[in-house]
VOSE-171302 format. One record per residue (C-alpha): x, y, z. Coordinates in steps of 0.5 Angstrom, whole numbers, padded with zeros to 4 digits, always signed. Layout:
# residues N
XYZ ...
***
This chain:
# residues 593
-0004-0033-0075 -0010-0036-0069 -0004-0038-0065 -0002-0030-0065 -0008-0028-0064 -0010-0032-0057 -0003-0031-0055 -0004-0023-0056 -0011-0023-0052 -0008-0029-0046 -0002-0024-0045 -0008-0017-0045 -0013-0021-0040 -0009-0025-0036 -0005-0019-0033 -0012-0015-0033 -0015-0021-0029 -0009-0021-0025 -0009-0013-0024 -0017-0013-0023 -0016-0019-0017 -0011-0015-0014 -0015-0007-0014 -0021-0011-0011 -0016-0015-0005 -0014-0008-0003 -0020-0004-0004 -0024-0010+0001 -0018-0009+0006 -0016-0001+0005 -0010+0001+0009 -0011-0006+0013 -0007-0010+0008 +0000-0012+0008 +0004-0016+0004 +0008-0022+0006 +0015-0022+0003 +0016-0029+0006 +0015-0035+0001 +0012-0042+0004 +0013-0049+0001 +0012-0056+0004 +0017-0061+0006 +0015-0069+0006 +0017-0072+0012 +0024-0077+0010 +0024-0082+0016 +0020-0084+0022 +0025-0084+0028 +0020-0088+0033 +0014-0090+0033 +0010-0092+0040 +0007-0099+0037 +0011-0103+0032 +0006-0110+0032 +0001-0106+0026 -0003-0105+0032 -0004-0098+0034 -0001-0094+0028 -0002-0098+0021 +0001-0096+0015 +0006-0090+0018 +0011-0091+0011 +0005-0087+0008 +0006-0080+0011 +0013-0081+0008 +0010-0081+0001 +0008-0074-0004 +0002-0071-0002 +0000-0066-0006 -0005-0062-0002 -0012-0065-0004 -0017-0069+0000 -0022-0074-0003 -0027-0078+0000 -0024-0085+0000 -0021-0088+0005 -0016-0091+0002 -0008-0090+0003 -0009-0087+0010 -0004-0088+0016 -0009-0090+0021 -0007-0088+0029 -0012-0091+0035 -0009-0090+0042 -0012-0094+0047 -0013-0094+0056 -0006-0098+0055 -0002-0094+0050 -0002-0088+0047 -0001-0088+0038 +0006-0084+0037 +0010-0083+0032 +0016-0078+0030 +0018-0076+0024 +0024-0073+0021 +0024-0067+0015 +0031-0068+0014 +0034-0061+0015 +0032-0056+0020 +0027-0051+0017 +0022-0045+0020 +0015-0045+0020 +0010-0050+0021 +0006-0056+0020 +0000-0059+0015 -0004-0065+0018 -0009-0068+0013 -0014-0073+0016 -0019-0077+0012 -0025-0079+0012 -0028-0083+0018 -0035-0086+0021 -0036-0081+0027 -0036-0073+0026 -0032-0071+0033 -0026-0067+0033 -0020-0071+0036 -0015-0069+0039 -0007-0069+0037 -0001-0066+0041 +0004-0064+0037 +0012-0063+0040 +0017-0060+0035 +0024-0060+0036 +0030-0057+0033 +0033-0065+0036 +0030-0071+0037 +0031-0070+0045 +0027-0064+0043 +0022-0067+0041 +0021-0073+0045 +0021-0068+0051 +0015-0065+0056 +0015-0057+0058 +0016-0057+0066 +0019-0064+0066 +0022-0065+0073 +0027-0069+0069 +0033-0064+0070 +0036-0065+0063 +0029-0063+0061 +0026-0058+0064 +0029-0053+0059 +0024-0055+0054 +0020-0049+0054 +0014-0045+0050 +0018-0038+0050 +0018-0034+0044 +0014-0040+0040 +0010-0045+0041 +0013-0052+0040 +0009-0056+0045 +0001-0056+0044 -0005-0059+0044 -0011-0059+0038 -0017-0061+0035 -0016-0065+0028 -0023-0065+0024 -0027-0070+0020 -0024-0070+0013 -0020-0064+0013 -0014-0060+0014 -0010-0056+0019 -0004-0052+0019 -0001-0050+0025 +0006-0048+0028 +0010-0043+0027 +0017-0044+0030 +0024-0048+0028 +0025-0055+0028 +0027-0061+0024 +0024-0066+0028 +0015-0067+0030 +0013-0072+0035 +0005-0072+0034 +0000-0076+0040 -0006-0078+0039 -0010-0076+0046 -0017-0079+0045 -0018-0087+0046 -0021-0091+0042 -0022-0087+0036 -0019-0088+0030 -0015-0082+0027 -0013-0084+0019 -0008-0079+0017 -0006-0078+0009 +0000-0073+0010 +0004-0069+0015 +0008-0064+0011 +0012-0058+0014 +0011-0051+0011 +0017-0048+0010 +0017-0041+0011 +0023-0037+0007 +0026-0031+0003 +0026-0034-0004 +0032-0031-0006 +0038-0034-0010 +0045-0037-0007 +0048-0031-0012 +0056-0033-0007 +0058-0039-0008 +0064-0043-0005 +0067-0050-0008 +0074-0054-0007 +0076-0061-0007 +0075-0061+0001 +0068-0063+0001 +0067-0062+0009 +0069-0054+0007 +0064-0054+0003 +0059-0057+0007 +0060-0052+0012 +0060-0046+0008 +0053-0048+0005 +0051-0050+0012 +0053-0043+0014 +0050-0040+0008 +0043-0044+0010 +0043-0042+0017 +0043-0035+0016 +0038-0035+0010 +0033-0039+0015 +0034-0033+0020 +0032-0027+0014 +0025-0028+0016 +0021-0020+0016 +0027-0019+0019 +0034-0021+0021 +0033-0026+0026 +0039-0029+0031 +0035-0035+0032 +0028-0039+0030 +0026-0042+0035 +0030-0037+0040 +0030-0031+0041 +0028-0029+0034 +0029-0022+0035 +0034-0016+0032 +0040-0017+0037 +0044-0013+0034 +0051-0016+0035 +0049-0022+0032 +0047-0018+0026 +0055-0017+0024 +0057-0024+0022 +0050-0024+0019 +0051-0018+0015 +0057-0021+0013 +0055-0028+0010 +0050-0024+0007 +0054-0020+0003 +0058-0025+0000 +0052-0030-0001 +0046-0026-0002 +0048-0020-0004 +0044-0013-0002 +0038-0015+0000 +0032-0011+0005 +0032-0015+0011 +0039-0012+0013 +0036-0005+0012 +0030-0006+0015 +0033-0009+0022 +0039-0004+0022 +0033+0001+0022 +0029-0002+0027 +0035-0002+0032 +0035+0005+0030 +0028+0007+0031 +0027+0003+0038 +0033+0006+0041 +0033+0013+0042 +0039+0016+0045 +0042+0016+0050 +0040+0009+0050 +0044+0003+0048 +0041-0002+0042 +0038-0008+0047 +0040-0005+0052 +0048-0007+0051 +0054-0002+0049 +0058-0007+0044 +0051-0008+0040 +0050+0000+0038 +0058+0000+0037 +0057-0006+0032 +0052-0003+0029 +0056+0002+0027 +0061-0003+0024 +0056-0006+0021 +0054+0000+0016 +0062+0001+0015 +0061-0006+0012 +0055-0006+0009 +0056+0001+0005 +0063-0002+0003 +0060-0009-0001 +0053-0005-0003 +0055+0003-0005 +0048+0005-0003 +0049+0012-0002 +0042+0015+0000 +0042+0010+0005 +0048+0011+0009 +0046+0019+0009 +0040+0017+0012 +0044+0015+0018 +0049+0021+0019 +0045+0025+0025 +0044+0019+0029 +0051+0015+0028 +0054+0022+0029 +0051+0023+0036 +0053+0016+0037 +0059+0017+0036 +0060+0023+0040 +0056+0019+0046 +0062+0014+0046 +0067+0019+0045 +0065+0023+0052 +0066+0017+0055 +0073+0015+0054 +0077+0018+0059 +0084+0022+0059 +0089+0016+0060 +0085+0014+0054 +0081+0007+0057 +0073+0006+0056 +0068+0008+0061 +0062+0006+0057 +0056+0006+0061 +0050+0000+0059 +0050-0008+0060 +0057-0009+0058 +0057-0016+0053 +0061-0019+0049 +0059-0026+0048 +0056-0031+0053 +0062-0035+0054 +0065-0029+0057 +0059-0025+0060 +0063-0028+0067 +0070-0024+0066 +0070-0017+0067 +0077-0016+0065 +0076-0020+0059 +0070-0015+0057 +0072-0009+0059 +0079-0011+0054 +0073-0013+0048 +0070-0006+0049 +0076-0003+0049 +0078-0006+0041 +0070-0006+0040 +0071+0002+0041 +0077+0003+0037 +0074-0002+0031 +0068+0003+0032 +0072+0009+0031 +0076+0006+0025 +0069+0005+0022 +0066+0012+0023 +0071+0015+0020 +0071+0011+0014 +0064+0013+0014 +0066+0021+0015 +0070+0021+0010 +0065+0018+0005 +0060+0023+0008 +0065+0028+0007 +0064+0030+0014 +0070+0033+0017 +0068+0034+0024 +0065+0027+0025 +0072+0026+0022 +0076+0029+0027 +0072+0027+0032 +0074+0020+0031 +0081+0022+0030 +0081+0025+0037 +0078+0019+0039 +0083+0015+0036 +0089+0018+0039 +0087+0018+0046 +0085+0010+0045 +0092+0009+0043 +0095+0011+0050 +0092+0005+0054 +0093-0002+0052 +0089-0008+0056 +0091-0015+0057 +0089-0021+0053 +0088-0024+0060 +0090-0030+0055 +0083-0031+0053 +0081-0032+0045 +0075-0027+0046 +0079-0022+0048 +0086-0024+0044 +0082-0023+0037 +0079-0017+0038 +0085-0014+0041 +0089-0016+0035 +0084-0014+0029 +0084-0007+0032 +0092-0008+0033 +0092-0006+0039 +0097-0012+0040 +0102-0015+0035 +0098-0020+0030 +0102-0025+0032 +0101-0025+0040 +0093-0026+0039 +0095-0032+0035 +0098-0035+0041 +0093-0034+0044 +0088-0036+0039 +0091-0043+0037 +0092-0046+0045 +0089-0052+0045 +0086-0051+0038 +0079-0052+0037 +0078-0052+0045 +0075-0046+0047 +0073-0044+0041 +0066-0040+0040 +0060-0040+0035 +0060-0033+0035 +0066-0030+0036 +0070-0036+0033 +0069-0031+0027 +0073-0026+0029 +0078-0032+0032 +0079-0034+0025 +0080-0027+0023 +0085-0026+0028 +0089-0032+0025 +0088-0030+0018 +0091-0022+0019 +0098-0027+0022 +0097-0031+0016 +0095-0037+0019 +0090-0039+0013 +0092-0047+0014 +0091-0047+0022 +0084-0043+0021 +0081-0048+0016 +0084-0054+0021 +0079-0051+0026 +0073-0050+0021 +0074-0057+0019 +0075-0059+0027 +0070-0054+0031 +0064-0053+0025 +0065-0060+0022 +0064-0064+0029 +0057-0060+0029 +0056-0064+0022 +0058-0070+0025 +0054-0070+0030 +0047-0069+0026 +0047-0061+0025 +0044-0058+0018 +0044-0051+0020 +0050-0048+0025 +0049-0048+0033 +0048-0042+0039 +0054-0045+0042 +0057-0051+0042 +0063-0054+0047 +0068-0058+0043 +0069-0062+0048 +0063-0065+0050 +0063-0068+0042 +0067-0074+0045 +0061-0078+0049 +0056-0074+0045 +0049-0078+0042 +0048-0074+0035 +0042-0070+0035 +0038-0074+0030 +0038-0080+0034 +0034-0083+0041 +0040-0081+0046 +0043-0087+0048 +0043-0087+0056 +0050-0088+0056 +0052-0082+0051 +0051-0075+0053 +0045-0071+0051 +0049-0066+0047 +0042-0061+0047 +0039-0063+0053 +0045-0064+0058 +0049-0058+0056 +0049-0050+0056 +0049-0044+0060 +0046-0037+0061 +0041-0036+0055 +0043-0043+0051 +0041-0048+0057 +0039-0054+0055 +0034-0056+0049 +0033-0048+0050 +0039-0047+0047 +0038-0045+0038 +0041-0050+0033 +0040-0046+0028 +0044-0038+0030 +0045-0034+0025 +0052-0031+0029 +0056-0038+0027 +0055-0037+0020 +0063-0034+0020 +0066-0039+0016 +0062-0038+0010 +0064-0031+0010 +0072-0033+0012 +0072-0038+0006 +0069-0033+0001 +0074-0028+0004 +0080-0032+0005 +0081-0037+0001 +0077-0035-0006 +0081-0029-0004 +0075-0023-0004 +0077-0017-0001 +0072-0011-0003 +0076-0004-0003 +0072+0001-0005 +0065+0002-0004 +0059-0001-0008 +0065-0007-0009 +0067-0002-0015 +0074-0005-0014 +0075-0012-0011 +0083-0015-0009 +0083-0023-0010 +0088-0025-0007 +0086-0033-0006 +0090-0038-0001 +0089-0045-0003 +0093-0048+0003 +0092-0055+0002 +0087-0055-0002 +0088-0057-0010 +0083-0052-0012 +0077-0046-0010 +0072-0044-0014 +0066-0039-0013 +0063-0033-0014 +0061-0026-0010 +0055-0022-0011 +0056-0014-0013 +0052-0009-0015 +0054-0010-0021 +0053-0017-0022 +0057-0024-0020 +0065-0024-0020 +0067-0032-0021 +0074-0034-0019 +0077-0042-0020 +0084-0042-0017 +0088-0049-0019 +0094-0051-0016 +0099-0053-0022 +0105-0059-0021 +0110-0054-0019 +0106-0051-0014 +0104-0045-0017 +0097-0043-0017 +0093-0041-0023 +0087-0036-0024 +0081-0035-0027 +0077-0029-0027 +0071-0026-0029 +0068-0020-0027 +0063-0015-0029 +0066-0009-0033 +0064-0004-0027 +0068-0008-0022 +0076-0006-0022 +0080-0013-0020 +0087-0012-0017 +0090-0019-0017 +0094-0019-0010 +0100-0025-0008 +0098-0032-0007 +0100-0034-0001 +0102-0041-0002 
***
């Protein structure tokens, strides 16, 4: 009885105490208090990649930094790593946290005789090369190590017997240099501070091919890191809401995390900061991607009230696009004309891609018009689509153009496939590679697509990636050093020496959400989940195991997750086990062997 009474009292007191604390906090700050939706956790380093002294002179007990630290310093000087720089040599150490993360670091310094602050230099890096680089270096391969968008190279004062938390970037590696000479700095810990949305991975994928499993997980994690206050393109740079980048990211979120406020919040940000007749991010294509994303978002999540909020803006935008199609059916859209960086200097290719995106936009807007019961908007879309049929641009033997033209039904699927499969993974791209994979699936080339996923995205894993990159030149893998090692002089530095445009050298983002396409693709085409009715009320399941022995996984829906397991039997047939919420209608399609 006493136990029950105690529980009852605690059940009343604790919620009241928390409620009172919250009220005090809100009253103290009144309207200035904004709650952060991001969680933070601490991560210990897993490896010391390099240190400037291995003779136990300038750096002592460095293995201490790999041990767990609970966050509280004491007056004891025991169990410390000690750094001491001399006039001739600096104490420096490079730590590896094992995986890419977003956030900063916490440095805990112990007690020492003198209380004067000690100066440190901190360098973050998504690769070892970046963490070892200097901003503004005269070395051509290193001069792209900038502090743009997020500080990754800076100095700080370390207090006596205190803890400092600093940094706000995407990184895996941290280099620490002791700048002051002839002083001892005892350090208890250098923990990474990981900032992320604490949301479950509802979607899943598992097969007998571990390489594909790892690729699926890496794509999901790449997008997860970019789900910060808004949905970003990258966590080091640019850390912006780029709407075109959002399309593959939203596809991944729909299939891994399900409904999440970051999608709506970011789409609204793009709309609210782009009054018409402006183009989102200054690009005609990115406004078109906004329409396509809304179509896909409603199909998966079915939030009708949110779709209605877009009605007026979307209608005006679609009319704006329709007016820039000439009488011959050729798009003449103004604004910046952009598909992706590899095609940015090919105006003919860009035109072909924009022509295809105009078709895909009108098809998406037509779906939305039907859902909103807007006959006028539907007629605008139908008229535009009929006009666009008059004109057929060339694919220019370009994989990006061929993929979009195929998906828009402007060229036959097999014609697009012939261009995409030429030279295999060569000339693939991390962003538009997703649409190349989709075009291959449309032509039934599942085996070929899975091979390219394994070769192209898998090659990044082979080079030490734990998230997928802004750009990857497939040919460079042959002579490149892994990103988690000190670059060998005889090898190509895949981060410092490569790239162009926005991703030149160390400026390149090694965690870019637009590169997550295989995660969505494997869920839709291998597990076979295809949403047919808004809100995922009807889902077709049509697996394509190809050479796999089995594949299983889940898909989030507003009514709960759908689970499937497909197993290849001895006679070659595929047996499927399916579990779905009662509110979801399942249509089992034919199995493509």
